C-alpha positions as CSV (number, residue, x, y, z in Angstrom):
1,X,31.3,-54.9,0.2
2,X,32.7,-56.3,-3.3
3,X,34.5,-54.1,-6.3
4,X,34.6,-55.1,-9.7
5,X,36.4,-53.4,-12.9
6,X,34.4,-50.7,-14.7
7,X,36.3,-51.0,-17.9
8,X,33.5,-53.1,-19.2
9,X,30.6,-52.0,-17.3
10,X,29.0,-48.4,-17.5
11,X,27.0,-47.1,-14.4
12,X,23.8,-47.5,-16.4
13,X,24.5,-50.9,-17.0
14,X,25.7,-51.7,-13.4
15,X,21.8,-50.6,-12.9
16,X,20.4,-52.7,-16.0
17,X,22.9,-55.9,-14.5
18,X,21.2,-55.6,-10.8
19,X,17.9,-55.0,-12.4
20,X,18.2,-58.5,-13.9
21,X,18.1,-59.8,-10.1
22,X,14.9,-60.9,-9.1
23,X,14.0,-58.9,-5.9
24,X,16.2,-56.0,-6.8
25,X,14.5,-52.5,-6.4
26,X,16.3,-49.4,-7.3
27,X,15.8,-46.4,-5.6
28,X,18.5,-43.9,-7.4
29,X,19.3,-44.6,-11.1
30,X,22.9,-42.8,-12.1
31,X,22.4,-38.9,-13.2
32,X,24.7,-37.0,-15.2
33,X,26.4,-35.3,-12.1
34,X,26.3,-38.2,-9.6
35,X,30.1,-38.3,-8.2
36,X,31.0,-40.8,-6.0
37,X,27.7,-43.0,-5.2
38,X,25.3,-43.6,-8.5
39,X,23.0,-45.6,-7.6
40,X,21.0,-46.7,-4.4
41,X,18.9,-50.1,-4.1
42,X,16.8,-52.5,-1.9
43,X,17.4,-56.1,-1.9
44,X,15.7,-58.7,0.4
45,X,15.0,-55.6,2.9
46,X,18.6,-54.3,2.8
47,X,19.9,-51.0,1.5
48,X,22.5,-50.9,-0.6
49,X,24.9,-48.5,-2.5
50,X,26.8,-48.3,-5.8
51,X,30.2,-45.7,-6.0
52,X,33.2,-45.2,-7.4
53,X,35.9,-43.9,-5.2
54,X,36.3,-40.3,-6.3
55,X,34.0,-40.4,-9.0
56,X,37.0,-41.2,-11.3
57,X,38.3,-45.1,-10.4
58,X,38.7,-48.0,-12.3
59,X,36.3,-49.7,-10.3
60,X,33.0,-49.8,-8.5
61,X,32.0,-50.6,-4.8
62,X,28.7,-52.2,-4.3
63,X,28.5,-51.6,-0.3
64,X,25.7,-52.3,2.4
65,X,24.7,-50.4,5.4
66,X,25.2,-53.7,7.5
67,X,28.2,-56.0,7.5
68,X,28.9,-59.1,6.7
69,X,25.2,-59.9,5.3
70,X,24.8,-63.1,2.5
71,X,23.1,-60.6,0.3
72,X,26.2,-59.1,-0.8
73,X,27.4,-62.9,-1.9
74,X,24.3,-63.4,-3.9
75,X,25.1,-60.0,-5.7
76,X,28.6,-60.5,-6.7
77,X,27.8,-64.0,-7.8
78,X,25.1,-62.2,-10.2
79,X,27.7,-59.8,-11.2
80,X,30.2,-62.7,-11.9
81,X,27.7,-64.6,-14.0
82,X,26.2,-61.5,-16.0
83,X,27.8,-60.1,-19.2
84,X,29.3,-57.0,-19.1
85,X,27.1,-53.7,-20.1
86,X,28.8,-50.6,-21.6
87,X,27.3,-47.7,-22.5
88,X,24.6,-44.9,-21.6
89,X,27.1,-42.7,-19.8
90,X,27.6,-40.2,-22.2
91,X,26.2,-37.2,-20.1
92,X,28.5,-38.4,-17.1
93,X,31.4,-38.3,-19.3
94,X,30.7,-35.1,-21.3
95,X,30.2,-33.6,-17.9
96,X,33.3,-35.3,-16.4
97,X,35.3,-33.9,-19.7
98,X,33.7,-30.2,-19.1
99,X,34.9,-29.9,-15.6
100,X,38.5,-31.6,-16.3
101,X,39.1,-28.9,-19.5
102,X,38.2,-26.3,-17.4
103,X,40.0,-27.2,-14.3
104,X,43.1,-28.0,-16.8
105,X,42.6,-24.1,-18.4
106,X,42.9,-22.6,-15.2
107,X,45.9,-24.6,-13.9
108,X,47.5,-23.9,-17.3
109,X,46.2,-20.0,-16.8
110,X,47.9,-19.9,-13.6
111,X,50.8,-21.3,-14.7
112,X,51.2,-19.0,-17.6
113,X,50.4,-16.1,-15.5
114,X,53.4,-17.2,-12.6
115,X,55.7,-17.5,-15.9
116,X,54.8,-14.5,-17.3
117,X,55.4,-12.4,-13.7
118,X,59.0,-14.1,-13.6
119,X,59.6,-13.0,-16.7
120,X,59.0,-9.8,-16.2
121,X,60.5,-9.2,-12.7
122,X,63.6,-11.0,-14.1
123,X,63.9,-8.3,-17.0
């Protein structure tokens, strides 16, 4: 496997870079609700997946189902030589933001409830 920083490459940009390499067949394109694994593809008769650990880390990982295959080296060199492609992930970012907002609101509500309860008990 190999990793690369996702600050200059989006999820859709990652698939566009993969599609530039001859012999790559994308079997799963990124969708707005994909968390960890957002792309799967075939390259020279081997299956690969691209994922973002925990769905929110600062790097993407390209991994094969088999260890130590030379195709990983070819893919890594292709990504190093490719120009970054950003954009196209608006729906995924919006989905993440809405989930984060809902979770934060629930946490703040619980904290406020506990604080109000303590305040009421001590009064």
